[in-house]
N, CA, C and O atoms as a GROMACS GRO file, in nm:
protein
  360
    1MET      N    1  -3.175   3.754   2.069
    1MET     CA    2  -3.112   3.699   1.951
    1MET      C    3  -2.961   3.686   1.970
    1MET      O    4  -2.894   3.614   1.897
    2ARG      N    5  -2.909   3.757   2.068
    2ARG     CA    6  -2.766   3.755   2.089
    2ARG      C    7  -2.719   3.620   2.143
    2ARG      O    8  -2.605   3.581   2.120
    3TYR      N    9  -2.806   3.548   2.216
    3TYR     CA   10  -2.768   3.421   2.277
    3TYR      C   11  -2.803   3.299   2.192
    3TYR      O   12  -2.767   3.187   2.227
    4LEU      N   13  -2.873   3.323   2.082
    4LEU     CA   14  -2.916   3.211   1.997
    4LEU      C   15  -2.800   3.126   1.946
    4LEU      O   16  -2.812   3.003   1.950
    5PRO      N   17  -2.689   3.180   1.900
    5PRO     CA   18  -2.578   3.096   1.855
    5PRO      C   19  -2.523   3.007   1.968
    5PRO      O   20  -2.487   2.891   1.945
    6TYR      N   21  -2.516   3.062   2.090
    6TYR     CA   22  -2.466   2.983   2.203
    6TYR      C   23  -2.562   2.870   2.238
    6TYR      O   24  -2.518   2.758   2.267
    7ILE      N   25  -2.691   2.898   2.234
    7ILE     CA   26  -2.792   2.798   2.264
    7ILE      C   27  -2.788   2.687   2.159
    7ILE      O   28  -2.788   2.569   2.192
    8LEU      N   29  -2.783   2.728   2.030
    8LEU     CA   30  -2.777   2.628   1.924
    8LEU      C   31  -2.648   2.546   1.932
    8LEU      O   32  -2.651   2.426   1.908
    9THR      N   33  -2.537   2.608   1.965
    9THR     CA   34  -2.411   2.536   1.979
    9THR      C   35  -2.422   2.433   2.091
    9THR      O   36  -2.378   2.319   2.075
   10GLY      N   37  -2.481   2.472   2.203
   10GLY     CA   38  -2.500   2.379   2.315
   10GLY      C   39  -2.592   2.264   2.278
   10GLY      O   40  -2.566   2.149   2.314
   11VAL      N   41  -2.700   2.294   2.205
   11VAL     CA   42  -2.792   2.190   2.163
   11VAL      C   43  -2.723   2.093   2.067
   11VAL      O   44  -2.736   1.972   2.082
   12PHE      N   45  -2.651   2.145   1.970
   12PHE     CA   46  -2.583   2.059   1.874
   12PHE      C   47  -2.473   1.976   1.939
   12PHE      O   48  -2.455   1.859   1.904
   13MET      N   49  -2.400   2.033   2.034
   13MET     CA   50  -2.297   1.958   2.104
   13MET      C   51  -2.359   1.846   2.188
   13MET      O   52  -2.306   1.735   2.193
   14THR      N   53  -2.470   1.876   2.253
   14THR     CA   54  -2.539   1.773   2.331
   14THR      C   55  -2.591   1.664   2.240
   14THR      O   56  -2.578   1.546   2.272
   15ALA      N   57  -2.650   1.701   2.128
   15ALA     CA   58  -2.702   1.601   2.034
   15ALA      C   59  -2.589   1.515   1.980
   15ALA      O   60  -2.604   1.394   1.964
   16THR      N   61  -2.476   1.577   1.950
   16THR     CA   62  -2.361   1.502   1.900
   16THR      C   63  -2.309   1.405   2.006
   16THR      O   64  -2.274   1.291   1.974
   17ALA      N   65  -2.304   1.448   2.129
   17ALA     CA   66  -2.258   1.361   2.238
   17ALA      C   67  -2.354   1.243   2.256
   17ALA      O   68  -2.309   1.130   2.274
   18VAL      N   69  -2.484   1.269   2.251
   18VAL     CA   70  -2.583   1.162   2.266
   18VAL      C   71  -2.570   1.062   2.150
   18VAL      O   72  -2.573   0.941   2.172
   19GLN      N   73  -2.556   1.113   2.029
   19GLN     CA   74  -2.541   1.023   1.915
   19GLN      C   75  -2.414   0.940   1.924
   19GLN      O   76  -2.414   0.822   1.890
   20THR      N   77  -2.304   1.002   1.970
   20THR     CA   78  -2.178   0.930   1.985
   20THR      C   79  -2.192   0.816   2.086
   20THR      O   80  -2.148   0.704   2.060
   21VAL      N   81  -2.254   0.845   2.199
   21VAL     CA   82  -2.274   0.741   2.300
   21VAL      C   83  -2.366   0.633   2.245
   21VAL      O   84  -2.340   0.514   2.266
   22TYR      N   85  -2.472   0.672   2.176
   22TYR     CA   86  -2.566   0.575   2.120
   22TYR      C   87  -2.498   0.484   2.017
   22TYR      O   88  -2.518   0.363   2.017
   23ILE      N   89  -2.418   0.544   1.930
   23ILE     CA   90  -2.347   0.466   1.828
   23ILE      C   91  -2.248   0.371   1.893
   23ILE      O   92  -2.235   0.256   1.852
   24HIS      N   93  -2.177   0.418   1.995
   24HIS     CA   94  -2.081   0.332   2.065
   24HIS      C   95  -2.154   0.216   2.131
   24HIS      O   96  -2.111   0.101   2.119
   25ASP      N   97  -2.264   0.244   2.202
   25ASP     CA   98  -2.340   0.137   2.268
   25ASP      C   99  -2.395   0.039   2.166
   25ASP      O  100  -2.395  -0.082   2.189
   26THR      N  101  -2.441   0.090   2.053
   26THR     CA  102  -2.493   0.003   1.948
   26THR      C  103  -2.383  -0.088   1.895
   26THR      O  104  -2.406  -0.207   1.874
   27ASN      N  105  -2.264  -0.033   1.874
   27ASN     CA  106  -2.152  -0.115   1.826
   27ASN      C  107  -2.113  -0.221   1.929
   27ASN      O  108  -2.082  -0.335   1.892
   28VAL      N  109  -2.114  -0.184   2.056
   28VAL     CA  110  -2.081  -0.281   2.161
   28VAL      C  111  -2.184  -0.393   2.161
   28VAL      O  112  -2.149  -0.510   2.171
   29LEU      N  113  -2.311  -0.357   2.150
   29LEU     CA  114  -2.417  -0.458   2.148
   29LEU      C  115  -2.406  -0.548   2.025
   29LEU      O  116  -2.425  -0.669   2.034
   30LEU      N  117  -2.376  -0.489   1.910
   30LEU     CA  118  -2.360  -0.568   1.789
   30LEU      C  119  -2.241  -0.663   1.799
   30LEU      O  120  -2.249  -0.777   1.754
   31ASP      N  121  -2.131  -0.616   1.857
   31ASP     CA  122  -2.014  -0.702   1.875
   31ASP      C  123  -2.047  -0.817   1.970
   31ASP      O  124  -2.006  -0.931   1.946
   32ALA      N  125  -2.120  -0.787   2.077
   32ALA     CA  126  -2.158  -0.892   2.171
   32ALA      C  127  -2.251  -0.993   2.104
   32ALA      O  128  -2.237  -1.114   2.125
   33LYS      N  129  -2.344  -0.944   2.023
   33LYS     CA  130  -2.435  -1.034   1.952
   33LYS      C  131  -2.358  -1.121   1.853
   33LYS      O  132  -2.383  -1.241   1.843
   34ASP      N  133  -2.264  -1.063   1.782
   34ASP     CA  134  -2.184  -1.139   1.686
   34ASP      C  135  -2.101  -1.246   1.755
   34ASP      O  136  -2.092  -1.359   1.705
   35SER      N  137  -2.040  -1.213   1.868
   35SER     CA  138  -1.961  -1.313   1.939
   35SER      C  139  -2.050  -1.422   1.996
   35SER      O  140  -2.010  -1.539   1.999
   36TYR      N  141  -2.170  -1.387   2.041
   36TYR     CA  142  -2.265  -1.488   2.092
   36TYR      C  143  -2.308  -1.581   1.979
   36TYR      O  144  -2.314  -1.703   1.999
   37ILE      N  145  -2.337  -1.526   1.864
   37ILE     CA  146  -2.375  -1.608   1.748
   37ILE      C  147  -2.259  -1.699   1.707
   37ILE      O  148  -2.281  -1.815   1.672
   38ALA      N  149  -2.138  -1.647   1.711
   38ALA     CA  150  -2.021  -1.729   1.676
   38ALA      C  151  -2.005  -1.845   1.774
   38ALA      O  152  -1.977  -1.958   1.733
   39ARG      N  153  -2.024  -1.818   1.905
   39ARG     CA  154  -2.015  -1.926   2.004
   39ARG      C  155  -2.125  -2.028   1.982
   39ARG      O  156  -2.100  -2.148   1.993
   40LEU      N  157  -2.246  -1.981   1.952
   40LEU     CA  158  -2.356  -2.075   1.925
   40LEU      C  159  -2.325  -2.162   1.804
   40LEU      O  160  -2.349  -2.283   1.807
   41ASN      N  161  -2.273  -2.101   1.699
   41ASN     CA  162  -2.238  -2.178   1.579
   41ASN      C  163  -2.130  -2.281   1.611
   41ASN      O  164  -2.136  -2.394   1.562
   42ASP      N  165  -2.031  -2.243   1.692
   42ASP     CA  166  -1.927  -2.339   1.731
   42ASP      C  167  -1.987  -2.455   1.809
   42ASP      O  168  -1.953  -2.571   1.785
   43ASN      N  169  -2.076  -2.423   1.904
   43ASN     CA  170  -2.139  -2.529   1.982
   43ASN      C  171  -2.224  -2.620   1.895
   43ASN      O  172  -2.221  -2.742   1.911
   44VAL      N  173  -2.300  -2.561   1.805
   44VAL     CA  174  -2.386  -2.642   1.718
   44VAL      C  175  -2.303  -2.732   1.629
   44VAL      O  176  -2.335  -2.849   1.612
   45SER      N  177  -2.197  -2.678   1.572
   45SER     CA  178  -2.113  -2.761   1.484
   45SER      C  179  -2.045  -2.872   1.564
   45SER      O  180  -2.031  -2.984   1.515
   46TYR      N  181  -2.003  -2.842   1.687
   46TYR     CA  182  -1.942  -2.946   1.770
   46TYR      C  183  -2.042  -3.057   1.798
   46TYR      O  184  -2.010  -3.175   1.784
   47TRP      N  185  -2.164  -3.019   1.838
   47TRP     CA  186  -2.263  -3.122   1.872
   47TRP      C  187  -2.309  -3.198   1.749
   47TRP      O  188  -2.342  -3.317   1.758
   48LYS      N  189  -2.312  -3.132   1.634
   48LYS     CA  190  -2.347  -3.205   1.511
   48LYS      C  191  -2.241  -3.309   1.479
   48LYS      O  192  -2.272  -3.424   1.448
   49GLU      N  193  -2.114  -3.268   1.488
   49GLU     CA  194  -2.006  -3.362   1.461
   49GLU      C  195  -2.007  -3.477   1.561
   49GLU      O  196  -1.991  -3.594   1.524
   50THR      N  197  -2.026  -3.444   1.687
   50THR     CA  198  -2.031  -3.546   1.791
   50THR      C  199  -2.148  -3.640   1.769
   50THR      O  200  -2.137  -3.762   1.785
   51SER      N  201  -2.260  -3.583   1.732
   51SER     CA  202  -2.380  -3.664   1.709
   51SER      C  203  -2.359  -3.760   1.593
   51SER      O  204  -2.396  -3.877   1.601
   52ILE      N  205  -2.301  -3.710   1.486
   52ILE     CA  206  -2.277  -3.795   1.369
   52ILE      C  207  -2.178  -3.906   1.404
   52ILE      O  208  -2.197  -4.022   1.367
   53GLU      N  209  -2.071  -3.870   1.477
   53GLU     CA  210  -1.973  -3.971   1.516
   53GLU      C  211  -2.036  -4.075   1.608
   53GLU      O  212  -2.013  -4.195   1.592
   54ASN      N  213  -2.115  -4.028   1.706
   54ASN     CA  214  -2.175  -4.120   1.802
   54ASN      C  215  -2.283  -4.206   1.740
   54ASN      O  216  -2.298  -4.323   1.775
   55SER      N  217  -2.359  -4.148   1.648
   55SER     CA  218  -2.468  -4.227   1.591
   55SER      C  219  -2.414  -4.341   1.505
   55SER      O  220  -2.485  -4.439   1.482
   56ASN      N  221  -2.291  -4.330   1.458
   56ASN     CA  222  -2.230  -4.438   1.380
   56ASN      C  223  -2.158  -4.539   1.469
   56ASN      O  224  -2.114  -4.644   1.422
   57SER      N  225  -2.145  -4.507   1.597
   57SER     CA  226  -2.072  -4.593   1.689
   57SER      C  227  -2.163  -4.705   1.740
   57SER      O  228  -2.276  -4.680   1.779
   58ALA      N  229  -2.113  -4.827   1.739
   58ALA     CA  230  -2.191  -4.942   1.787
   58ALA      C  231  -2.215  -4.931   1.938
   58ALA      O  232  -2.322  -4.967   1.987
   59ALA      N  233  -2.115  -4.881   2.010
   59ALA     CA  234  -2.131  -4.867   2.155
   59ALA      C  235  -2.241  -4.767   2.187
   59ALA      O  236  -2.321  -4.788   2.278
   60PHE      N  237  -2.244  -4.659   2.111
   60PHE     CA  238  -2.349  -4.559   2.132
   60PHE      C  239  -2.486  -4.618   2.104
   60PHE      O  240  -2.581  -4.594   2.178
   61GLN      N  241  -2.496  -4.694   1.996
   61GLN     CA  242  -2.625  -4.756   1.962
   61GLN      C  243  -2.666  -4.855   2.072
   61GLN      O  244  -2.784  -4.862   2.108
   62ARG      N  245  -2.572  -4.928   2.126
   62ARG     CA  246  -2.600  -5.023   2.232
   62ARG      C  247  -2.648  -4.950   2.357
   62ARG      O  248  -2.743  -4.995   2.423
   63GLU      N  249  -2.583  -4.838   2.391
   63GLU     CA  250  -2.624  -4.759   2.508
   63GLU      C  251  -2.765  -4.704   2.489
   63GLU      O  252  -2.846  -4.707   2.581
   64ARG      N  253  -2.794  -4.655   2.369
   64ARG     CA  254  -2.929  -4.603   2.343
   64ARG      C  255  -3.032  -4.714   2.354
   64ARG      O  256  -3.140  -4.693   2.409
   65CYS      N  257  -2.999  -4.830   2.303
   65CYS     CA  258  -3.091  -4.944   2.307
   65CYS      C  259  -3.114  -4.987   2.452
   65CYS      O  260  -3.227  -5.013   2.492
   66ASP      N  261  -3.006  -4.994   2.530
   66ASP     CA  262  -3.018  -5.030   2.671
   66ASP      C  263  -3.104  -4.928   2.746
   66ASP      O  264  -3.187  -4.966   2.828
   67ALA      N  265  -3.082  -4.800   2.718
   67ALA     CA  266  -3.161  -4.696   2.783
   67ALA      C  267  -3.308  -4.709   2.745
   67ALA      O  268  -3.396  -4.691   2.829
   68PHE      N  269  -3.334  -4.740   2.620
   68PHE     CA  270  -3.472  -4.757   2.576
   68PHE      C  271  -3.538  -4.875   2.649
   68PHE      O  272  -3.651  -4.864   2.696
   69TYR      N  273  -3.466  -4.986   2.658
   69TYR     CA  274  -3.521  -5.101   2.728
   69TYR      C  275  -3.541  -5.072   2.877
   69TYR      O  276  -3.637  -5.121   2.937
   70ASP      N  277  -3.453  -4.994   2.936
   70ASP     CA  278  -3.471  -4.954   3.075
   70ASP      C  279  -3.599  -4.874   3.093
   70ASP      O  280  -3.675  -4.898   3.187
   71VAL      N  281  -3.622  -4.780   3.004
   71VAL     CA  282  -3.743  -4.698   3.012
   71VAL      C  283  -3.867  -4.783   2.992
   71VAL      O  284  -3.965  -4.769   3.066
   72VAL      N  285  -3.864  -4.871   2.894
   72VAL     CA  286  -3.980  -4.957   2.868
   72VAL      C  287  -4.002  -5.050   2.987
   72VAL      O  288  -4.116  -5.072   3.027
   73GLY      N  289  -3.895  -5.104   3.043
   73GLY     CA  290  -3.909  -5.191   3.159
   73GLY      C  291  -3.969  -5.118   3.277
   73GLY      O  292  -4.055  -5.172   3.346
   74ASP      N  293  -3.923  -4.995   3.302
   74ASP     CA  294  -3.980  -4.915   3.411
   74ASP      C  295  -4.127  -4.888   3.385
   74ASP      O  296  -4.208  -4.893   3.478
   75TYR      N  297  -4.163  -4.859   3.262
   75TYR     CA  298  -4.302  -4.832   3.228
   75TYR      C  299  -4.389  -4.956   3.254
   75TYR      O  300  -4.499  -4.945   3.308
   76ILE      N  301  -4.338  -5.072   3.216
   76ILE     CA  302  -4.416  -5.196   3.237
   76ILE      C  303  -4.432  -5.222   3.387
   76ILE      O  304  -4.540  -5.259   3.432
   77GLU      N  305  -4.325  -5.204   3.463
   77GLU     CA  306  -4.333  -5.225   3.607
   77GLU      C  307  -4.434  -5.132   3.672
   77GLU      O  308  -4.514  -5.175   3.755
   78VAL      N  309  -4.431  -5.005   3.636
   78VAL     CA  310  -4.525  -4.908   3.693
   78VAL      C  311  -4.667  -4.941   3.651
   78VAL      O  312  -4.759  -4.929   3.731
   79SER      N  313  -4.686  -4.982   3.527
   79SER     CA  314  -4.820  -5.019   3.481
   79SER      C  315  -4.874  -5.138   3.560
   79SER      O  316  -4.991  -5.139   3.599
   80LYS      N  317  -4.790  -5.237   3.583
   80LYS     CA  318  -4.832  -5.354   3.661
   80LYS      C  319  -4.864  -5.315   3.805
   80LYS      O  320  -4.959  -5.366   3.864
   81GLU      N  321  -4.784  -5.224   3.861
   81GLU     CA  322  -4.809  -5.179   3.997
   81GLU      C  323  -4.940  -5.103   4.007
   81GLU      O  324  -5.015  -5.120   4.104
   82ILE      N  325  -4.969  -5.020   3.910
   82ILE     CA  326  -5.096  -4.947   3.909
   82ILE      C  327  -5.213  -5.043   3.896
   82ILE      O  328  -5.313  -5.029   3.966
   83ASP      N  329  -5.202  -5.141   3.808
   83ASP     CA  330  -5.309  -5.240   3.793
   83ASP      C  331  -5.328  -5.318   3.922
   83ASP      O  332  -5.442  -5.346   3.961
   84ALA      N  333  -5.219  -5.355   3.990
   84ALA     CA  334  -5.229  -5.429   4.116
   84ALA      C  335  -5.298  -5.345   4.222
   84ALA      O  336  -5.378  -5.397   4.299
   85ARG      N  337  -5.268  -5.216   4.229
   85ARG     CA  338  -5.333  -5.130   4.328
   85ARG      C  339  -5.481  -5.112   4.296
   85ARG      O  340  -5.564  -5.101   4.386
   86ARG      N  341  -5.515  -5.109   4.169
   86ARG     CA  342  -5.657  -5.099   4.132
   86ARG      C  343  -5.733  -5.224   4.178
   86ARG      O  344  -5.845  -5.214   4.226
   87LEU      N  345  -5.672  -5.341   4.163
   87LEU     CA  346  -5.737  -5.465   4.204
   87LEU      C  347  -5.752  -5.470   4.356
   87LEU      O  348  -5.851  -5.523   4.406
   88ILE      N  349  -5.654  -5.416   4.428
   88ILE     CA  350  -5.660  -5.418   4.575
   88ILE      C  351  -5.771  -5.326   4.624
   88ILE      O  352  -5.843  -5.360   4.718
   89THR      N  353  -5.787  -5.208   4.560
   89THR     CA  354  -5.886  -5.112   4.607
   89THR      C  355  -6.027  -5.150   4.567
   89THR      O  356  -6.122  -5.094   4.623
   90LYS      N  357  -6.047  -5.243   4.474
   90LYS     CA  358  -6.182  -5.281   4.432
   90LYS      C  359  -6.243  -5.380   4.523
   90LYS      O  360  -6.356  -5.422   4.501
   0.00000   0.00000   0.00000
């Protein structure tokens, strides 16, 4: 019974140290999460603004239209090539 106060003091000091480290790590993780969320919000707001500005731009609409026609043209060419190969193999 003579050593019980020393043992309990050691246990409580160890528990306090563990809790302090845990709380510090938790705060660091929360700060990192908050800064990550803030960066994501900044990126999202930037891309939203850019998207709205670009979608109203005639040049942007023309580029999208040209890209669409390019894709459709490639699709038609590939379809014709596949049909031609089917006719050759028959």
